[in-house]
C-alpha positions as CSV (number, residue, x, y, z in Angstrom):
1,M,0.5,0.3,-0.3
2,N,1.5,3.6,-0.5
3,A,1.6,6.9,0.5
4,A,-1.5,7.5,-0.9
5,D,-3.8,5.1,0.0
6,T,-2.3,5.4,3.5
7,T,-3.9,9.0,3.8
8,Q,-7.0,8.3,1.8
9,E,-8.1,5.2,4.3
10,A,-7.3,7.7,7.0
11,R,-9.9,10.4,5.6
12,F,-12.4,8.2,4.9
13,P,-15.5,9.7,6.8
14,Q,-17.1,7.7,9.1
15,E,-21.0,7.7,7.9
16,L,-19.5,6.1,5.0
17,M,-17.5,3.7,6.9
18,Y,-19.8,2.9,9.2
19,A,-22.6,1.8,5.6
20,A,-20.4,-0.1,4.4
21,A,-19.8,-1.7,7.8
22,S,-23.8,-2.0,8.4
23,Q,-25.0,-2.8,4.8
24,Y,-21.7,-5.9,5.1
25,Y,-22.4,-7.4,7.9
26,L,-26.2,-6.9,9.2
27,Q,-27.6,-6.9,5.8
28,D,-25.3,-9.4,4.3
29,A,-24.7,-7.2,1.5
30,T,-21.5,-8.1,-1.0
31,Q,-19.2,-5.6,-1.9
32,A,-19.5,-5.7,-4.8
33,D,-23.5,-4.4,-4.5
34,I,-22.3,-1.6,-1.6
35,A,-19.5,-0.4,-4.4
36,K,-22.7,0.2,-6.8
37,R,-24.8,1.0,-4.0
38,L,-22.0,4.2,-2.7
39,G,-20.8,4.7,-5.6
40,V,-16.8,3.7,-4.9
41,S,-14.6,1.0,-6.3
42,R,-15.0,-2.3,-4.8
43,A,-10.7,-2.0,-3.3
44,T,-12.4,0.4,-1.6
45,V,-15.3,-1.2,-0.5
46,S,-12.9,-3.4,1.0
47,R,-10.2,-0.4,2.8
48,L,-13.1,0.8,4.1
49,L,-14.3,-2.5,5.9
50,T,-10.9,-3.1,7.2
51,E,-10.7,0.9,8.8
52,A,-14.0,0.5,10.6
53,R,-12.6,-2.7,11.9
54,R,-9.0,-0.7,13.0
55,Q,-11.3,2.3,14.2
56,G,-13.2,0.1,16.7
57,I,-16.4,1.1,14.2
58,V,-17.2,-3.2,13.9
59,E,-16.0,-5.1,16.4
60,I,-15.9,-8.8,15.6
61,R,-15.6,-11.7,18.1
62,V,-15.2,-15.5,17.6
63,H,-16.7,-17.4,20.9
64,Q,-15.6,-21.1,20.8
65,P,-18.3,-23.5,21.6
66,A,-18.7,-25.3,24.7
67,A,-18.7,-28.5,23.4
68,L,-15.4,-27.9,22.5
69,A,-14.9,-25.7,26.2
70,E,-15.9,-28.0,28.9
71,G,-18.9,-29.9,27.0
72,P,-19.8,-33.2,26.1
73,L,-16.9,-34.4,23.5
74,A,-14.2,-32.8,26.1
75,S,-16.4,-34.9,28.6
76,E,-15.9,-38.3,27.1
77,V,-12.8,-38.3,25.9
78,A,-12.0,-37.8,30.0
79,D,-14.4,-40.5,30.9
80,A,-12.7,-43.3,27.5
81,L,-9.3,-42.8,29.1
82,A,-10.0,-42.9,32.4
83,L,-8.1,-38.6,32.6
84,K,-8.9,-36.2,35.1
85,R,-10.3,-33.5,32.4
86,V,-9.6,-32.7,28.4
87,Y,-9.1,-29.4,27.1
88,L,-10.5,-29.0,23.0
89,V,-9.6,-26.2,20.8
90,P,-10.7,-26.4,16.8
91,K,-9.2,-28.8,14.2
92,V,-5.4,-27.8,14.5
93,S,-4.2,-27.8,11.4
94,G,-0.6,-26.1,9.4
95,P,2.6,-26.6,10.5
96,A,1.9,-23.6,13.3
97,M,0.4,-25.9,15.5
98,G,1.6,-23.7,19.1
99,P,-1.3,-21.0,17.8
100,M,-4.2,-23.2,18.6
101,L,-3.2,-25.5,20.7
102,A,-2.4,-22.6,23.3
103,P,-5.5,-21.4,24.8
104,G,-6.1,-25.1,25.5
105,L,-2.6,-25.5,27.6
106,A,-3.7,-21.8,29.2
107,R,-6.9,-23.5,30.3
108,A,-5.3,-26.1,31.6
109,L,-2.4,-24.6,33.7
110,A,-5.5,-22.6,34.6
111,R,-6.3,-25.3,35.9
112,A,-3.1,-26.7,38.5
113,E,-3.8,-23.8,40.9
114,L,0.3,-22.7,40.5
115,E,2.0,-21.1,43.4
116,S,5.2,-19.1,43.5
117,G,8.1,-21.6,44.4
118,D,5.6,-24.8,42.8
119,V,7.8,-26.8,39.8
120,V,6.5,-27.2,36.7
121,L,8.4,-29.5,33.8
122,V,9.1,-29.6,30.3
123,S,9.3,-31.8,27.6
124,S,11.4,-31.8,24.4
125,G,8.6,-32.2,20.7
126,S,7.6,-29.8,18.5
127,T,4.6,-29.2,19.6
128,V,5.5,-28.1,23.7
129,Y,8.2,-26.3,22.4
130,E,5.2,-24.0,20.0
131,C,3.2,-24.0,23.0
132,A,5.6,-22.4,25.1
133,R,5.7,-19.1,22.4
134,E,3.1,-18.6,23.2
135,G,1.0,-17.0,26.0
136,L,-0.1,-19.0,27.9
137,G,-0.8,-17.1,31.2
138,H,1.1,-15.5,34.3
139,Y,2.6,-17.5,37.1
140,P,5.5,-15.2,38.5
141,G,8.3,-17.3,41.4
142,V,7.2,-20.9,39.4
143,T,10.7,-22.8,38.9
144,I,10.6,-24.1,35.3
145,A,13.1,-27.3,34.7
146,P,13.6,-29.6,31.9
147,A,12.3,-33.1,31.7
148,V,15.0,-34.2,29.4
149,G,18.4,-33.4,28.6
150,G,19.8,-31.8,25.4
151,Q,20.3,-33.6,22.1
152,Q,22.6,-33.4,19.4
153,D,20.0,-32.6,17.1
154,P,20.0,-29.4,15.0
155,Q,16.1,-29.0,15.7
156,P,15.5,-25.7,18.1
157,W,12.5,-28.2,20.1
158,F,14.5,-31.5,20.8
159,Q,16.5,-28.3,23.3
160,T,14.9,-28.5,26.5
161,N,16.7,-25.5,28.1
162,E,15.8,-23.2,25.1
163,A,11.6,-24.7,25.7
164,T,12.4,-24.4,29.2
165,R,13.4,-20.6,28.7
166,L,11.1,-19.1,27.0
167,L,8.3,-21.4,28.9
168,A,10.0,-19.5,32.0
169,E,10.2,-16.3,30.5
170,R,6.0,-15.9,28.8
171,L,4.9,-17.5,33.0
172,G,6.9,-15.3,34.7
173,G,8.9,-18.0,36.0
174,V,12.5,-19.1,37.1
175,P,14.2,-21.2,34.1
176,S,16.1,-24.4,36.0
177,Y,18.2,-25.2,33.4
178,L,20.4,-28.8,32.6
179,Y,23.5,-29.6,31.7
180,A,23.7,-32.6,29.9
181,P,22.6,-34.6,27.2
182,A,20.2,-36.9,27.0
183,L,21.6,-40.5,26.6
184,P,25.2,-39.4,28.0
185,G,27.6,-42.8,27.8
186,P,28.3,-44.9,30.9
187,E,31.2,-42.6,32.5
188,L,29.9,-39.7,32.2
189,F,26.3,-40.4,33.2
190,Y,28.0,-42.4,36.7
191,S,29.0,-38.2,37.1
192,L,26.3,-37.0,35.8
193,Q,24.7,-38.2,38.8
194,H,26.8,-36.3,41.1
195,E,27.1,-33.3,39.6
196,P,25.4,-30.7,41.7
197,S,23.6,-28.6,39.1
198,V,22.3,-31.5,37.0
199,R,21.0,-33.5,40.2
200,R,19.3,-29.8,41.5
201,V,17.6,-30.7,38.1
202,M,17.1,-33.9,39.1
203,D,15.7,-33.3,42.5
204,L,13.6,-30.8,40.8
205,W,11.6,-34.2,39.0
206,A,9.8,-36.2,42.2
207,Q,8.8,-32.2,43.4
208,A,7.4,-31.3,40.4
209,K,3.5,-30.0,41.2
210,C,3.3,-30.0,36.7
211,A,4.5,-30.8,34.1
212,I,3.7,-30.1,30.0
213,V,4.7,-33.1,27.8
214,G,4.4,-33.9,24.1
215,V,3.3,-37.8,22.9
216,G,5.3,-38.8,20.4
217,S,4.3,-41.0,18.0
218,P,5.2,-44.7,16.5
219,P,9.1,-44.0,16.5
220,L,9.2,-46.5,13.6
221,M,6.8,-44.4,11.7
222,R,8.4,-41.0,12.4
223,Q,10.2,-39.4,9.5
224,V,12.6,-37.5,12.5
225,V,13.3,-39.7,16.4
226,P,16.2,-38.0,18.9
227,A,19.7,-39.5,16.9
228,F,20.2,-41.1,20.2
229,V,17.5,-43.7,19.5
230,P,18.2,-46.4,18.0
231,R,15.8,-47.2,15.0
232,D,16.9,-50.8,14.6
233,A,16.0,-52.0,17.2
234,P,13.9,-55.0,18.2
235,S,12.2,-53.9,21.1
236,L,10.6,-50.5,19.3
237,R,8.9,-52.5,16.9
238,Q,6.8,-52.6,20.0
239,A,6.5,-49.3,21.2
240,V,3.6,-47.3,20.4
241,G,4.5,-44.2,21.5
242,D,6.3,-41.7,23.9
243,V,6.7,-39.2,26.8
244,C,10.2,-37.6,27.7
245,S,11.8,-40.8,25.7
246,R,11.0,-42.9,27.7
247,F,9.0,-45.5,25.1
248,Y,6.0,-47.8,25.6
249,D,3.9,-50.4,24.1
250,R,-0.2,-50.6,24.0
251,D,-0.8,-51.6,27.1
252,G,0.9,-48.8,28.7
253,A,4.4,-50.7,29.7
254,P,7.8,-49.2,29.5
255,V,9.8,-50.7,26.3
256,D,13.1,-49.9,26.9
257,Y,16.2,-49.9,24.0
258,P,19.8,-50.6,24.0
259,G,21.0,-47.1,26.7
260,S,17.9,-46.3,27.9
261,E,19.2,-47.1,31.6
262,R,21.4,-44.1,31.2
263,L,19.2,-42.0,30.0
264,V,18.8,-38.4,31.6
265,A,14.8,-37.5,31.4
266,T,11.9,-37.7,34.4
267,G,11.0,-41.9,34.7
268,L,7.4,-43.1,34.1
269,E,6.8,-43.8,38.0
270,E,7.1,-40.0,38.5
271,L,5.6,-39.1,35.4
272,R,2.6,-40.6,37.0
273,R,3.0,-39.4,41.2
274,I,2.9,-35.6,39.3
275,P,-0.3,-34.1,40.8
276,C,-0.9,-32.2,37.2
277,S,0.5,-34.0,34.0
278,I,-0.6,-32.1,30.7
279,A,0.0,-33.9,27.5
280,V,-0.2,-31.8,24.2
281,A,-0.6,-34.0,21.3
282,V,-3.3,-33.4,18.0
283,G,-2.9,-35.5,14.7
284,A,-4.3,-39.0,13.6
285,E,-0.9,-40.6,13.7
286,K,-0.6,-39.9,17.6
287,V,-4.6,-41.6,18.6
288,L,-2.8,-45.0,19.4
289,S,0.2,-43.1,21.5
290,I,-2.3,-41.2,23.3
291,I,-4.6,-43.6,24.5
292,A,-1.6,-46.1,25.4
293,G,-0.2,-43.5,27.2
294,A,-3.1,-42.2,29.1
295,K,-3.1,-46.4,30.1
296,G,0.0,-45.8,31.2
297,G,-1.4,-43.2,33.9
298,Y,1.7,-40.8,31.7
299,F,-0.6,-37.8,32.0
300,N,-3.3,-36.9,33.6
301,H,-4.7,-33.8,31.0
302,L,-5.2,-33.4,27.4
303,V,-4.9,-30.2,25.7
304,T,-5.8,-31.7,21.7
305,D,-8.3,-31.3,18.6
306,A,-11.8,-32.0,18.1
307,L,-11.2,-33.7,15.7
308,T,-8.0,-35.7,17.5
309,A,-10.9,-36.3,20.2
310,E,-13.9,-37.9,17.9
311,S,-10.8,-40.0,16.4
312,L,-9.5,-41.5,20.6
313,L,-13.3,-41.6,21.2
314,V,-13.5,-44.7,18.2
315,A,-10.4,-46.4,18.7
316,S,-10.8,-46.8,22.7
317,R,-13.7,-48.8,22.3
């Protein structure tokens, strides 16, 4: 848009903007019809409507259907999976899932009743990472800690310290970083058990009041898995998903793989003990992973979209 167009929009009479907006939004007139009635071009009508919204002459509100937030579908999924609560958002699509899932996660965090000094764990994964970049509420004084060590993969969502930093910044919390690889060698693993900075974060895992975790789809179906996961390991053929790089089968039973005994991550038993463990997951490829993870008790709250929720109901019957 050039300077002349900007000046023209700023000088639109309010009565002209009101006339265009009332016909378009209240009388269902098309922009072409309005252009004929007002004696202006169709492009001008579009600018009139835009400027009317900018000046507050038009206010557009999008109301979430009750069935999504706390309605029957959310309750049915919670009952089917034996979860405390399910938070639904409309259908999620496209590469940027964070902005669409964040409102559901914000509602889940509000239910956690977090106070200063409480510990919130955050896992790796693209969905959790994208949500951590969004506004999720303000909880000053809470401690944010990684639930799994760092990974050598270049994607930012594999770096749990970065997700921790983002989440602490958005929530107004205090980050506690974990300077350890997710799967160290035997000697380093032994040393890390006695490293004070690492031990301090590991101790937080047992104190956590809340956790935000992603749910991984079956490892053999993924295009990208952490580099330390041996995809050719026979045991992983039984795995249908993971939380914090802890894999499990369709019954929710743990699935080990070579080196997993050295994994620097929150244990599945620790996840079961967290009062409010929130899984954020969406998509048909994760339906079985979500069901099995819920069966194992690795999370007790779920944030997902309506389409995934409907698939969960069908698959859990």
